[in-house]
C-alpha positions in Angstrom: -25.0 5.6 -12.7 -24.4 4.4 -9.2 -22.5 6.2 -6.5 -19.6 3.8 -6.6 -19.2 4.4 -10.4 -19.2 8.2 -9.7 -16.6 7.7 -7.0 -14.4 5.6 -9.2 -14.7 8.2 -12.1 -13.8 11.0 -9.7 -10.8 8.9 -8.4 -9.5 8.3 -11.9 -9.9 12.0 -12.8 -7.8 12.9 -9.7 -5.1 10.5 -10.8 -5.2 11.9 -14.3 -4.8 15.4 -12.8 -1.9 14.3 -10.7 -0.1 12.8 -13.7 -0.7 15.9 -15.8 0.5 18.2 -12.9 3.7 16.1 -12.7 4.3 16.4 -16.4 3.6 20.2 -16.3 6.2 20.6 -13.5 8.8 18.3 -15.1 8.4 15.6 -12.6 8.3 11.9 -13.4 6.3 9.2 -11.6 8.1 6.0 -11.1 5.3 3.5 -12.0 7.4 0.5 -10.9 7.4 1.9 -7.3 3.8 3.1 -7.4 1.2 0.9 -5.7 -2.5 1.1 -5.5 -4.5 -0.2 -2.5 -8.3 -0.1 -2.6 -9.9 0.3 0.8 -13.4 -1.0 0.9 -15.4 -2.0 4.0 -18.4 -3.3 2.1 -19.1 -7.0 2.4 -19.7 -7.3 -1.4 -16.6 -6.0 -3.0 -16.8 -4.8 -6.6 -14.2 -5.2 -9.2 -11.7 -2.4 -9.6 -9.7 -2.1 -12.8 -6.1 -0.8 -12.2 -5.2 2.4 -13.8 -2.3 3.1 -16.1 0.3 5.8 -16.0 2.2 6.5 -19.2 1.0 3.1 -20.6 2.3 1.1 -17.6 -0.3 -0.5 -15.3 0.0 0.4 -11.6 0.3 -2.7 -9.3 -2.7 -3.3 -7.1 -1.8 -4.6 -3.6 -3.7 -5.8 -0.6 -1.1 -4.5 1.9 2.1 -2.5 1.9 4.7 -1.1 4.4 5.0 2.6 4.7 7.2 4.3 7.2 7.5 1.1 9.2 3.7 0.5 9.4 2.0 -2.3 7.5 -1.2 -1.0 6.0 -3.8 -3.5 4.7 -6.8 -2.9 2.5 -9.2 -3.4 5.5 -7.1 -1.5 8.0 -6.5 -4.6 10.1 -3.5 -4.4 12.4 -2.9 -8.2 12.2 -0.2 -8.0 9.6 1.6 -5.2 11.4 1.5 -6.9 14.8 2.7 -10.2 13.3 5.7 -8.5 11.7 6.5 -6.6 14.9 6.2 -9.8 17.0 8.5 -11.6 14.6 11.1 -8.8 14.8 10.9 -8.8 18.6 11.4 -12.6 18.8 14.4 -12.3 16.6 16.0 -9.7 18.7 15.2 -11.5 22.0 16.8 -14.6 20.6 19.9 -12.6 19.7 20.0 -11.1 23.2 19.6 -14.6 24.8 22.6 -15.8 22.8 24.7 -12.9 24.2 23.6 -13.7 27.7 24.7 -17.3 27.2 28.2 -16.0 26.5 28.2 -13.8 29.6 27.7 -10.5 27.8 
């Protein structure tokens, strides 16, 4: 068994432990809001089967936004910088419109 298979088995075991801990403590996981992102810096990326919680498959994503920061599966800042640049342009356009009216 290769190291990556061992890593994935350990990862899945940790997820199972989390799910059972939540059940033991009367907590429910909202699977519809749960996302999975696989961070892998290898040139040859293997396949990763998504895991299920209570029979529902967890969505795999390549990027997501958390606390205002866009995180990608390769830790590139490009998506975050593009989003911040777009937001800055929108606000500058609005301020330019205010200046046009003498405010």
